[in-house]
N, C-alpha and C positions, 0 to 999 in steps of 0.2 A: 449612677445613681452614686455619689459621693461617701466616703467611705464616714463619712462627719453625720451626715441624714439618716444611713441606716444606722448605726450607732442610736442615731435618738430618737428614731421608730422603735425598736427595740428594746433603749431606757420606756419607750409611752408607752408600751406593749406588757412591761414588768410594772410597771408604773397602777397603771389602770388591772392589770390580774394582782395585785396587791389589793387593791382597793378592794373587787368586784371578791378578794377569799374575808378581806377584814369585814366587810357589811355581812357576810354570808355571818361571820360568829357576831357580831351584834346583835342580827336580827334571830339568833339562836334563840329557842325557845320562850319569847318575848310575848308579851300574853297587852300587857296596858301602853299605849302611845306615848307616853312620859318614857317607858324602860327602854325606848330606841333609843335615848339620847344617853346616851355612851360613850366612855374611849374609843372603841373597836369602832362605834358606826363615824366619832367623827374624824377617824386615822384618815378610815376608807374612807369619806369624802375628802379628806387636802391631797392622795398618793392619786385615788379618779382625776380629781381637779388639775394635780401637773404633769396628767400623762392628758388631759387634754390638751391643756398649755402644749406641752408636745407635740402635737396634734394639728395643731391653728398652727406652727411654727415648721417646723413640715412644710404643711399647706402653702405656703409661704414660697420655700426654694422649688419645691416642685409638681410634679404632673399628679392633681386627684386620684388617679386612679390606679398609680401607684405605692400612692401614700397611707389610700385605703384600704390596701391587699391585706398591709400592716398588723389593719385590727382581724384577722383569723390568728395572728399569731399570738395572741390575748386569747380564744379558746383553749389554744395549748397551755397557754400557760396555767387557767384557769381550771382547766381540768388536774395536767398532772397535777396544782397544787390541793385539787380538791381530795384526789388521793392518795397523796404523800400529807398535807397538812394538818386536812378534815379526817381520812378516816373512811376514804367515800370507796365505794367498788368498782373496778375495775376489770370487765371483760374484753374478750378476743373484739366483734364489733367495734365496740367503740377506741380501742385502739388502733383497728384500721381503717376507723374516721378518723383520728389525729392524725397516722399516717397519708392521708388524702388531706386532710389543712395545708400541713408541707408540702407536699409537693405541689399540687395546686397553687400556695404561697413561691413558689420556692420559681415552679415553670412563669408566672406572672410577674414576678421585678429580675425577668434576665431576661438580658440583652439579647 
């Protein structure tokens, strides 16, 4: 896989993760349907859509099994964002899970 494709996939993961974090910020403590129309939700959808467009482009260049493996990176970034941006709690078990996800991504994408 070329460096440009790896960069594209990392960028797609980051965009999707930012989108997820913004969606969480926009959804937090909302009750009525109209409360969900706010700048966080709209920005989150834009970031998520940008990540999706990058994924689709990467799918046109590489094998699906390799591209799809990078979705695991999104889980890692969202977890870290939850801890460092949203103040959610971290524990050893979840941290070990993140390490295993990263190891799995490495194994799947290495030649």
